PABALUM-178141 format. One record per residue (C-alpha): residue number from 1; x, y, z. Coordinates in steps of 0.02 Angstrom, whole numbers, padded with zeros to 5 digits. Each point is the difference from the previous one (the first is absolute). Layout:
BEGIN
@k->NUM | X->X | Y->Y | Z->Z
...
***
This chain:
BEGIN
@k->1 | X->-02615 | Y->-00956 | Z->05806
@k->2 | X->-00121 | Y->00098 | Z->-00105
@k->3 | X->00119 | Y->00149 | Z->-00004
@k->4 | X->00137 | Y->-00110 | Z->-00071
@k->5 | X->-00113 | Y->-00058 | Z->-00143
@k->6 | X->-00047 | Y->00180 | Z->-00040
@k->7 | X->00184 | Y->00050 | Z->00000
@k->8 | X->00044 | Y->-00143 | Z->-00118
@k->9 | X->-00141 | Y->00049 | Z->-00121
@k->10 | X->00057 | Y->00182 | Z->-00001
@k->11 | X->00177 | Y->-00053 | Z->-00033
@k->12 | X->-00054 | Y->-00110 | Z->-00146
@k->13 | X->-00105 | Y->00140 | Z->-00072
@k->14 | X->00146 | Y->00122 | Z->00009
@k->15 | X->00115 | Y->-00125 | Z->-00084
@k->16 | X->-00127 | Y->-00024 | Z->-00141
@k->17 | X->-00019 | Y->00186 | Z->-00026
@k->18 | X->00189 | Y->00021 | Z->-00001
@k->19 | X->00016 | Y->-00140 | Z->-00129
@k->20 | X->-00129 | Y->00082 | Z->-00114
@k->21 | X->00088 | Y->00169 | Z->00015
@k->22 | X->00168 | Y->-00081 | Z->-00040
@k->23 | X->-00074 | Y->-00085 | Z->-00153
@k->24 | X->-00075 | Y->00164 | Z->-00058
@k->25 | X->00166 | Y->00090 | Z->00019
@k->26 | X->00094 | Y->-00138 | Z->-00090
@k->27 | X->-00126 | Y->-00001 | Z->-00143
@k->28 | X->00010 | Y->00189 | Z->-00020
@k->29 | X->00189 | Y->-00004 | Z->00000
@k->30 | X->00004 | Y->-00141 | Z->-00129
@k->31 | X->-00117 | Y->00090 | Z->-00118
@k->32 | X->00093 | Y->00165 | Z->00018
@k->33 | X->00166 | Y->-00082 | Z->-00035
@k->34 | X->-00066 | Y->-00101 | Z->-00147
@k->35 | X->-00096 | Y->00137 | Z->-00095
@k->36 | X->00105 | Y->00146 | Z->-00072
@k->37 | X->-00060 | Y->00172 | Z->00045
@k->38 | X->-00053 | Y->00101 | Z->-00152
@k->39 | X->-00001 | Y->00179 | Z->00062
@k->40 | X->-00023 | Y->00075 | Z->-00173
@k->41 | X->-00167 | Y->-00084 | Z->-00031
@k->42 | X->-00072 | Y->00013 | Z->00179
@k->43 | X->-00025 | Y->00176 | Z->00069
@k->44 | X->-00025 | Y->-00064 | Z->00179
@k->45 | X->00015 | Y->-00159 | Z->00099
@k->46 | X->-00143 | Y->-00064 | Z->00107
@k->47 | X->00043 | Y->-00126 | Z->00134
@k->48 | X->-00085 | Y->-00168 | Z->-00019
@k->49 | X->-00082 | Y->-00065 | Z->00159
@k->50 | X->00072 | Y->-00160 | Z->00062
@k->51 | X->-00174 | Y->-00074 | Z->00016
@k->52 | X->-00032 | Y->00029 | Z->-00186
@k->53 | X->00159 | Y->-00088 | Z->-00041
@k->54 | X->-00043 | Y->-00146 | Z->00111
@k->55 | X->-00178 | Y->-00010 | Z->-00067
@k->56 | X->00059 | Y->-00022 | Z->-00182
@k->57 | X->00092 | Y->-00156 | Z->-00055
@k->58 | X->00176 | Y->00030 | Z->-00063
@k->59 | X->-00040 | Y->-00082 | Z->-00167
@k->60 | X->-00140 | Y->00124 | Z->-00034
@k->61 | X->00108 | Y->00155 | Z->00023
@k->62 | X->00040 | Y->00095 | Z->-00160
@k->63 | X->00185 | Y->-00001 | Z->-00046
@k->64 | X->00077 | Y->00172 | Z->00010
@k->65 | X->00155 | Y->-00052 | Z->-00100
@k->66 | X->00037 | Y->-00072 | Z->-00173
@k->67 | X->00119 | Y->-00145 | Z->-00020
@k->68 | X->00168 | Y->00039 | Z->-00080
@k->69 | X->-00045 | Y->-00110 | Z->-00148
@k->70 | X->-00147 | Y->00113 | Z->-00041
@k->71 | X->00101 | Y->00162 | Z->-00012
@k->72 | X->-00022 | Y->00098 | Z->-00164
@k->73 | X->00125 | Y->-00049 | Z->-00135
@k->74 | X->00133 | Y->00126 | Z->-00047
@k->75 | X->-00002 | Y->00095 | Z->-00167
@k->76 | X->00176 | Y->-00056 | Z->-00052
@k->77 | X->-00054 | Y->-00159 | Z->-00091
@k->78 | X->-00122 | Y->00096 | Z->-00110
@k->79 | X->00132 | Y->00130 | Z->-00044
@k->80 | X->00123 | Y->-00138 | Z->-00037
@k->81 | X->-00124 | Y->-00084 | Z->-00115
@k->82 | X->-00028 | Y->00165 | Z->-00091
@k->83 | X->00188 | Y->00022 | Z->-00022
@k->84 | X->00014 | Y->-00176 | Z->-00072
@k->85 | X->-00142 | Y->00037 | Z->-00121
@k->86 | X->00088 | Y->00159 | Z->-00059
@k->87 | X->00163 | Y->-00095 | Z->-00026
@k->88 | X->-00091 | Y->-00130 | Z->-00103
@k->89 | X->-00075 | Y->00136 | Z->-00110
@k->90 | X->00172 | Y->00081 | Z->-00023
@k->91 | X->00078 | Y->-00168 | Z->-00043
@k->92 | X->-00135 | Y->-00033 | Z->-00130
@k->93 | X->00024 | Y->00173 | Z->-00077
@k->94 | X->00190 | Y->-00025 | Z->-00010
@k->95 | X->-00024 | Y->-00170 | Z->-00081
@k->96 | X->-00112 | Y->00077 | Z->-00133
@k->97 | X->00129 | Y->00136 | Z->-00035
@k->98 | X->00138 | Y->-00131 | Z->-00012
@k->99 | X->-00105 | Y->-00098 | Z->-00123
@k->100 | X->-00017 | Y->00155 | Z->-00110
@k->101 | X->00187 | Y->00033 | Z->00009
@k->102 | X->00037 | Y->-00180 | Z->-00045
@k->103 | X->-00114 | Y->00017 | Z->-00151
@k->104 | X->00091 | Y->00156 | Z->-00056
@k->105 | X->00169 | Y->-00084 | Z->00024
@k->106 | X->-00055 | Y->-00149 | Z->-00104
@k->107 | X->-00056 | Y->00117 | Z->-00139
@k->108 | X->00168 | Y->00090 | Z->00004
@k->109 | X->00099 | Y->-00161 | Z->-00004
@k->110 | X->-00102 | Y->-00065 | Z->-00147
@k->111 | X->00029 | Y->00164 | Z->-00093
@k->112 | X->00187 | Y->-00014 | Z->00028
@k->113 | X->00002 | Y->-00180 | Z->-00060
@k->114 | X->-00099 | Y->00045 | Z->-00156
@k->115 | X->00095 | Y->00160 | Z->-00046
@k->116 | X->00175 | Y->-00008 | Z->00073
@k->117 | X->00051 | Y->-00182 | Z->00024
@k->118 | X->00125 | Y->-00053 | Z->-00131
@k->119 | X->00019 | Y->00174 | Z->-00075
@k->120 | X->00172 | Y->00026 | Z->00076
@k->121 | X->00065 | Y->-00174 | Z->00043
@k->122 | X->00166 | Y->00061 | Z->00072
@k->123 | X->00031 | Y->00111 | Z->00152
@k->124 | X->00037 | Y->00182 | Z->-00037
@k->125 | X->00182 | Y->-00020 | Z->00049
@k->126 | X->00026 | Y->-00137 | Z->-00130
@k->127 | X->-00080 | Y->00089 | Z->-00146
@k->128 | X->00162 | Y->00095 | Z->-00038
@k->129 | X->00091 | Y->-00167 | Z->-00020
@k->130 | X->-00127 | Y->-00071 | Z->-00122
@k->131 | X->00030 | Y->00011 | Z->-00187
@k->132 | X->-00130 | Y->-00054 | Z->-00125
@k->133 | X->00022 | Y->00011 | Z->-00187
@k->134 | X->-00150 | Y->00102 | Z->-00061
@k->135 | X->-00007 | Y->-00068 | Z->-00177
@k->136 | X->00032 | Y->-00163 | Z->-00091
@k->137 | X->00089 | Y->-00028 | Z->-00166
@k->138 | X->-00150 | Y->00066 | Z->-00095
@k->139 | X->00002 | Y->00164 | Z->00102
@k->140 | X->-00164 | Y->-00050 | Z->00083
@k->141 | X->-00036 | Y->-00006 | Z->00186
@k->142 | X->00097 | Y->-00140 | Z->00083
@k->143 | X->-00091 | Y->-00132 | Z->00100
@k->144 | X->00100 | Y->00043 | Z->00156
@k->145 | X->-00053 | Y->00182 | Z->-00006
@k->146 | X->-00182 | Y->-00044 | Z->-00030
@k->147 | X->00003 | Y->-00117 | Z->00150
@k->148 | X->00090 | Y->00123 | Z->00112
@k->149 | X->-00123 | Y->00141 | Z->-00032
@k->150 | X->-00155 | Y->-00112 | Z->-00013
@k->151 | X->-00043 | Y->00071 | Z->-00170
@k->152 | X->-00160 | Y->-00047 | Z->-00089
@k->153 | X->-00016 | Y->-00030 | Z->-00187
@k->154 | X->-00051 | Y->00178 | Z->-00041
@k->155 | X->00149 | Y->00071 | Z->00093
@k->156 | X->00118 | Y->-00121 | Z->-00087
@k->157 | X->-00067 | Y->00049 | Z->-00171
@k->158 | X->00022 | Y->00186 | Z->00037
@k->159 | X->00178 | Y->-00025 | Z->00061
@k->160 | X->00042 | Y->-00111 | Z->-00148
@k->161 | X->-00053 | Y->00139 | Z->-00117
@k->162 | X->00098 | Y->00128 | Z->00101
@k->163 | X->00161 | Y->-00103 | Z->-00001
@k->164 | X->-00009 | Y->-00047 | Z->-00183
@k->165 | X->-00044 | Y->00176 | Z->-00052
@k->166 | X->00143 | Y->00073 | Z->00103
@k->167 | X->00126 | Y->-00119 | Z->-00078
@k->168 | X->-00058 | Y->00049 | Z->-00175
@k->169 | X->00022 | Y->00185 | Z->00037
@k->170 | X->00175 | Y->-00028 | Z->00071
@k->171 | X->00050 | Y->-00101 | Z->-00154
@k->172 | X->-00056 | Y->00142 | Z->-00111
@k->173 | X->00107 | Y->00121 | Z->00101
@k->174 | X->00149 | Y->-00119 | Z->-00018
@k->175 | X->-00025 | Y->-00014 | Z->-00187
@k->176 | X->00012 | Y->00188 | Z->-00020
@k->177 | X->00178 | Y->00006 | Z->00068
@k->178 | X->00075 | Y->-00174 | Z->-00024
@k->179 | X->00174 | Y->-00005 | Z->-00081
@k->180 | X->00075 | Y->-00146 | Z->-00096
@k->181 | X->00184 | Y->-00038 | Z->-00022
@k->182 | X->00087 | Y->-00149 | Z->-00086
@k->183 | X->00182 | Y->00003 | Z->00049
@k->184 | X->00029 | Y->-00176 | Z->-00074
@k->185 | X->-00080 | Y->-00104 | Z->-00136
@k->186 | X->-00075 | Y->-00118 | Z->00128
@k->187 | X->-00035 | Y->00127 | Z->00136
@k->188 | X->-00134 | Y->00132 | Z->00027
@k->189 | X->-00019 | Y->00123 | Z->00143
@k->190 | X->-00162 | Y->00088 | Z->00042
@k->191 | X->00007 | Y->00153 | Z->00112
@k->192 | X->-00159 | Y->00065 | Z->00083
@k->193 | X->00035 | Y->00171 | Z->00080
@k->194 | X->-00102 | Y->00062 | Z->00149
@k->195 | X->-00168 | Y->00086 | Z->-00025
@k->196 | X->-00035 | Y->00033 | Z->00182
@k->197 | X->-00116 | Y->00150 | Z->-00016
@k->198 | X->-00121 | Y->-00087 | Z->-00117
@k->199 | X->00016 | Y->-00163 | Z->00096
@k->200 | X->-00049 | Y->00081 | Z->00165
@k->201 | X->-00159 | Y->00065 | Z->-00079
@k->202 | X->-00040 | Y->-00177 | Z->-00054
@k->203 | X->00034 | Y->-00063 | Z->00176
@k->204 | X->-00118 | Y->00128 | Z->00076
@k->205 | X->-00139 | Y->-00050 | Z->-00119
@k->206 | X->00026 | Y->-00183 | Z->00043
@k->207 | X->-00003 | Y->00033 | Z->00187
@k->208 | X->-00160 | Y->00100 | Z->-00013
@k->209 | X->-00084 | Y->-00145 | Z->-00090
@k->210 | X->00065 | Y->-00129 | Z->00125
@k->211 | X->-00055 | Y->00104 | Z->00150
@k->212 | X->-00172 | Y->00026 | Z->-00074
@k->213 | X->-00015 | Y->-00188 | Z->-00028
@k->214 | X->00069 | Y->-00063 | Z->00166
@k->215 | X->-00044 | Y->00140 | Z->00120
@k->216 | X->00123 | Y->00095 | Z->00108
@k->217 | X->00038 | Y->-00138 | Z->00127
@k->218 | X->00034 | Y->-00140 | Z->-00124
@k->219 | X->00094 | Y->00118 | Z->-00115
@k->220 | X->00121 | Y->00039 | Z->00142
@k->221 | X->00024 | Y->-00187 | Z->00028
@k->222 | X->00031 | Y->-00020 | Z->-00186
@k->223 | X->00139 | Y->00130 | Z->00005
@k->224 | X->00079 | Y->-00080 | Z->00154
@k->225 | X->00004 | Y->-00174 | Z->-00076
@k->226 | X->00020 | Y->00032 | Z->-00187
@k->227 | X->00067 | Y->00173 | Z->-00041
@k->228 | X->00182 | Y->-00058 | Z->-00015
@k->229 | X->-00047 | Y->-00140 | Z->-00120
@k->230 | X->-00118 | Y->00117 | Z->-00092
@k->231 | X->00146 | Y->00116 | Z->-00037
@k->232 | X->00102 | Y->-00144 | Z->-00068
@k->233 | X->-00142 | Y->-00065 | Z->-00108
@k->234 | X->-00035 | Y->00173 | Z->-00073
@k->235 | X->00183 | Y->00049 | Z->-00022
@k->236 | X->-00005 | Y->00125 | Z->00143
@k->237 | X->-00122 | Y->00104 | Z->-00103
@k->238 | X->00138 | Y->00071 | Z->-00108
@k->239 | X->00114 | Y->00052 | Z->00142
@k->240 | X->00139 | Y->-00117 | Z->-00057
@k->241 | X->00133 | Y->-00010 | Z->-00136
@k->242 | X->-00011 | Y->-00174 | Z->-00077
@k->243 | X->00117 | Y->-00088 | Z->-00120
@k->244 | X->-00037 | Y->-00164 | Z->-00089
@k->245 | X->00139 | Y->-00098 | Z->-00085
@k->246 | X->-00029 | Y->-00153 | Z->-00112
@k->247 | X->00136 | Y->-00103 | Z->-00079
@k->248 | X->-00015 | Y->-00157 | Z->-00105
@k->249 | X->00126 | Y->-00134 | Z->00048
@k->250 | X->00047 | Y->-00178 | Z->-00042
@k->251 | X->00038 | Y->-00129 | Z->00133
@k->252 | X->00182 | Y->-00054 | Z->-00013
@k->253 | X->-00035 | Y->-00181 | Z->00046
@k->254 | X->-00163 | Y->-00040 | Z->-00088
@k->255 | X->-00003 | Y->00137 | Z->-00131
@k->256 | X->-00180 | Y->00043 | Z->00044
@k->257 | X->-00059 | Y->00179 | Z->-00020
@k->258 | X->-00021 | Y->00098 | Z->00160
@k->259 | X->-00052 | Y->00176 | Z->00048
@k->260 | X->00089 | Y->00106 | Z->00127
@k->261 | X->-00115 | Y->00127 | Z->00087
@k->262 | X->00055 | Y->00139 | Z->00117
@k->263 | X->-00129 | Y->00111 | Z->00082
@k->264 | X->00065 | Y->00149 | Z->00098
@k->265 | X->-00095 | Y->00136 | Z->00094
@k->266 | X->00069 | Y->00155 | Z->00085
@k->267 | X->-00125 | Y->00044 | Z->00134
@k->268 | X->00000 | Y->00151 | Z->00118
@k->269 | X->00023 | Y->-00053 | Z->00180
@k->270 | X->-00161 | Y->00017 | Z->00098
@k->271 | X->00091 | Y->00059 | Z->00158
@k->272 | X->00141 | Y->00104 | Z->-00074
@k->273 | X->-00044 | Y->00111 | Z->-00148
@k->274 | X->00186 | Y->00024 | Z->-00039
@k->275 | X->00030 | Y->-00186 | Z->-00024
@k->276 | X->-00050 | Y->-00119 | Z->-00138
@k->277 | X->-00019 | Y->-00188 | Z->00009
@k->278 | X->00048 | Y->-00114 | Z->-00145
@k->279 | X->-00110 | Y->-00154 | Z->-00021
@k->280 | X->00065 | Y->-00119 | Z->-00134
@k->281 | X->-00030 | Y->-00177 | Z->-00054
@k->282 | X->00089 | Y->-00110 | Z->-00128
@k->283 | X->-00052 | Y->-00168 | Z->-00072
@k->284 | X->00027 | Y->-00115 | Z->-00148
@k->285 | X->-00160 | Y->-00075 | Z->-00071
@k->286 | X->-00060 | Y->-00099 | Z->-00148
@k->287 | X->-00169 | Y->00088 | Z->-00005
@k->288 | X->-00036 | Y->00186 | Z->00002
@k->289 | X->-00085 | Y->00041 | Z->00166
@k->290 | X->-00178 | Y->00062 | Z->-00022
@k->291 | X->00033 | Y->00159 | Z->00099
@k->292 | X->00100 | Y->00067 | Z->-00148
@k->293 | X->-00135 | Y->-00027 | Z->-00131
@k->294 | X->-00060 | Y->00182 | Z->00019
@k->295 | X->00168 | Y->00051 | Z->-00080
@k->296 | X->-00023 | Y->-00114 | Z->-00149
@k->297 | X->-00001 | Y->00142 | Z->-00127
@k->298 | X->00176 | Y->00055 | Z->00054
@k->299 | X->00079 | Y->-00172 | Z->00001
@k->300 | X->00093 | Y->-00071 | Z->-00150
@k->301 | X->-00036 | Y->-00171 | Z->-00074
@k->302 | X->00146 | Y->-00086 | Z->00085
@k->303 | X->-00087 | Y->00039 | Z->00164
@k->304 | X->-00182 | Y->-00030 | Z->-00047
@k->305 | X->00045 | Y->-00172 | Z->-00069
@k->306 | X->00008 | Y->-00061 | Z->00179
@k->307 | X->-00183 | Y->00037 | Z->00022
@k->308 | X->-00118 | Y->-00147 | Z->00020
@k->309 | X->-00156 | Y->00101 | Z->-00040
@k->310 | X->-00072 | Y->-00017 | Z->-00177
***
């Protein structure tokens, strides 16, 4: 009976020892599997006795690992922030440069508006189709020409003097060679032969004065718009054979006195030097047109009586 009790006690003791050993083995395996092995930082591994493990509570053991949430942050976000900062600086610099360019553009546009706008109101292609009479009846600058070229008062005065002076010189050249013929008692014919060489010198002097007054650009526009009318107003500067015929008449119905006027010009063709163009006009009037007053000294009384000037 006593032997059986001893055997049962021995068996219980062996079972307890086996349980402790199993717990120790399980604890060691759990720790080994839970903690990563850092061979680079530990030169050697020293086995931990199972009794030491069992004698220390699990909560008091130092953790040999760091949670994933506590891993060091990567460098990419900082580099990205630096790149964004550089882009912002570049954008600011570009905006400042654009502001400077806009300021320069505004200055240029204002300069164009102040100096060019309205100077040439028609497109270049239409300038050749534009004709503006350069002078009025008094041989002064016409209002249309002054408006076209945006002339100021000083420029108008200089051109008035140039036009009036040129007309006076041409009339003097006409007077030197004018011929008078009276084929009938009531008819007079005035012939003004060409004086082209002297007239071209007068033209050159006039053009020099106009170019000096207007400047090269506006002078070219003047020639494009007004040169044809300028030739007509200044009798083609002597490069024309002109004949004036005046005849006093009496109206058959009313018996009132009338004046027949024929004005004929033989002009060299501008495109064909071997051809001449005849430009003639005829009219019956009751008053002597003012354009013929410069020839007063060569007109007989039966013509001058139709004048309305005192």
